[in-house]
N, C-alpha and C positions, 0 to 999 in steps of 0.2 A: 456745379453746374454750367458745359457751352455756353460763351455770350462773350459782351466786350467789356474789359475791366477797366477802374480808372484806380489807380495807387497814386499816392501824395508823397516828395519824396523835399521837402521845404516847398519851393514854388515853382516845384516842376511838377508837372502829372504827365503821368508814365499812361497811355492809353494802351489797351494791348487785345488784341483779334486770340481768344483765346478759347479755341478748338483744334488742336494741332492733329488730332487723330482725322479731323478731316481739312486738313492743310488751310485750314481758317476760314473758309470758306462760308459766304457769310447768311446765317436764312436772314426771315423778315424781322424777326425778333432782334438781329444783330446789329440791321441797317439800322431800326430803329434807336439800341441802344447807342450807337456808336453818334447820333445826331447828339442824343442828350448831353453825354460825352462834353462831345462839344461847345454846347450850351454850356454845362458845367464850370467849362474850363472860361469859357467866354464872361460867364454871370461871378465867377469869384473872385476876386479884388485880391486876395491872398496868393493865386496862380497867376505867372506869368510869361510860361511857357512848358509847351504841350511836348512830350516824344511820342511816337502811333507806332508801335512795332508789333510783329508777333509772336506765339505762345512758340514752345518748338524751333527745332533750326533746320526744318527743312521748307519752310513755306512762311512770306509778310502775309498775303492774302491772295486764293486763286480766286477770286471773284464769287459772283453770285453762286448757293446750292442749287446745281443742278433739277437737282431733285424737289425743288420745293421756293424758292424763288422765281428762275425762271421759268417754270412752267404756268407759275402765276399770271407773273408778265404778259407771256403768250396767249394765253386763254380771257385774255381781257378782265383777270378778276385783280389787277391791283394796276392803279397808276405809279409810273415811274418819276413821277413829281413827286412822291412820299416817299422820294429817297436822298433830295433834295439836300436834307439837315445832314447828313449821310457824306453827302458829295460835296458837302461846304456850297453849294450852287447858292446867289444870294447869299454869303454869308456877312455876319455881321463881328464874327468874331476877326480881333485885327490882330490879336497877340501870335507867335510865331509858334508854329506846327515845325516840326521837326519831323520827317520818317529815316525811321534805322528800320533798312530790309532786310529781315534776316534769312532770305530762303527767293521761293517761286513771289513772283510778282506781276500776278493776269488779270485780265480783264477789269473785273471792277475792281482789285486791289491797285490795279495800275489805275485808274481812275481815281481812286480816292487817294493813293499816291500824286497824283496831279496837281492836285487842290493844296498839297505843302508845301509850306517855302524851304526851309531848306533839307535834302536828301543827303543819305549817309547810306552806303549800300555794303554789304560784307559780298566778299569776292565768290561768294559760290552762286550768289544770287541772279534770278534769270527774269528778263521780262518781255511779255506779250502780249497782246491783244487779239486771242483768237474767232472772237465773234464769228467774224467772216466766215469762217467754215463752221458754223450753227446752221448758220441764217438770220442772225442778229446783230445788232451795230452797238459800238459801245457811246451807249449816249448820255452815260451820267458825267458831262463833263468834257468826255474826252473829245467828241465832233468840235469842241468850241474851243477846247485850252488847248490841242496841244501842236495844230501850225502856228498858234500864238509864242509855245515852248521853244520850239525847235523848228529848225528849215524844213519846208516843207516835203521836198521827195522823201525824209528819211521820217515824218509823219506820216505821211501816205504808204511808202512802204511798210513802214509796223500795221499798218491800218488794215490796206486790203489784203499782205499775205498772211497776215496773222503769224508771220513767223516768233519764233522767240531766240533775244539776242542776250548775251552775256551781260556782266556787268561792266567790263571795261569799255565795251560799245555803250552801252548807256552810259557810261561817263562821258565818253564822245561824242556822243549824239548832243551831249548838252541838258542829259537829262537828271544828270546824279550833280552834287558837290564833290565827293569824294568815295574811292572805295578801301578799304578796309579789310587784313583776313575778321574771317568773324566771329574770333574769341575777344575781336575788342572792338566790335559794332557795338554793344551797349554804350563800354565806356566813352567810345570818342563821341556816340552822342549826346549822353551827359555834361562832354566838357563843352563842345557847341553849346548847352543850353545853358550853362553855370555862367560862358561870357555873356551869352543876351540879358541874363539875370541880371547883371550888373548893371544895365545902362539904362537909358533914361525908358520907362514906359510908358510917358505919352511921347515920348519921341519913335518908338519901337510900333508904337501903334496907330501915330499917325501915317506913318512912313508905308505900313500896308497898306490902308485904309485910301491914302492915297493913290498909291499902284495898282489897284486893285478893279479904282474908280472912275481913274484918268483915263487909261488906255483906248477907249474910245473913244472919244470926245476931239473934236476938231483943236488942231496947234494950238492957235487965239485963247480959244474957250477953255482949254489946259491948262494953258498958261496961269490964265486968271484964276484960276482954280489951284494951281497950286500954292500961288502967292498966298492966297486963305489959307489951306492947311499951313501953310509957312510960319505965317502970323502967330496962328494960332500954339505951333509950339515953342515959336522965338517969344512969345509974351505965358510962357506956362512958368506955375513956379519950379517944374525941373529944370528949366532953361537957367531960372534964376540961380537957382543950387549948381547947376553944374558951372556957366560962367563963372561963377565964384569962388568954386572949388576949384576952376582950373588956375584964376586969379593968384590961389594960395597954395597952388602947390599941393593940393590935400586929393583924396579919392573925394567924390561927391557922395552922400548922401541924398539919392533924389527922392521928394515926396510921393510919390508913384511908387514907391516900393517899400512905404513905412505899414507899418501895418492897420488900418484901420483909416487909411486918409483916403 
């Protein structure tokens, strides 16, 4: 049955849009399932990293289903804020999320991509925000996030014109970390995930939470809060283990990565 699935591979969660025959367009149920999947990763201490991708080779996700989700919004039967969990607005998921973009990444799919932390795209991927062409706007986080992530003029060109861009241009714009052959996409995403699994869970969570929460604060207030985040990390069990391992020239065994810790 089409939907959003979550598979476990050790400490890595693979979240997948599983509606390939419809280019992984999101139904109302799929938005709810995606929000639930992100919450499951957040709450499961055995999971350290999530990879988000789409089924098939044609699309990562082309956004909301135009036959169900968009009409529900347009007719006032649905409040877009109910999709906040899927769009990771107000998120408390401070574990890294990697997007593995395997094809078309349009509309809501593009918006969900913007909520992720590392982004790997197949060389066949295309990106676009077509909302202005059908009389709506990218309000799934993009109106807030896009100009904070890439230069203003590129962000406005994407939102105003609705034109698609290829993966290499998206890389140049700063939307992506890496572009790889499609056959290597998931392998590359898993390699990034495994690198993160070996890092301190406390450190990664502190970095992500701080970056998300300090960006809009006045500089002096942000520096004060940054020091508190730093102190939390420096006095953690992970820091004691990491510094001890460094002194002893061995690989650290971070408490945050131990089962049941």
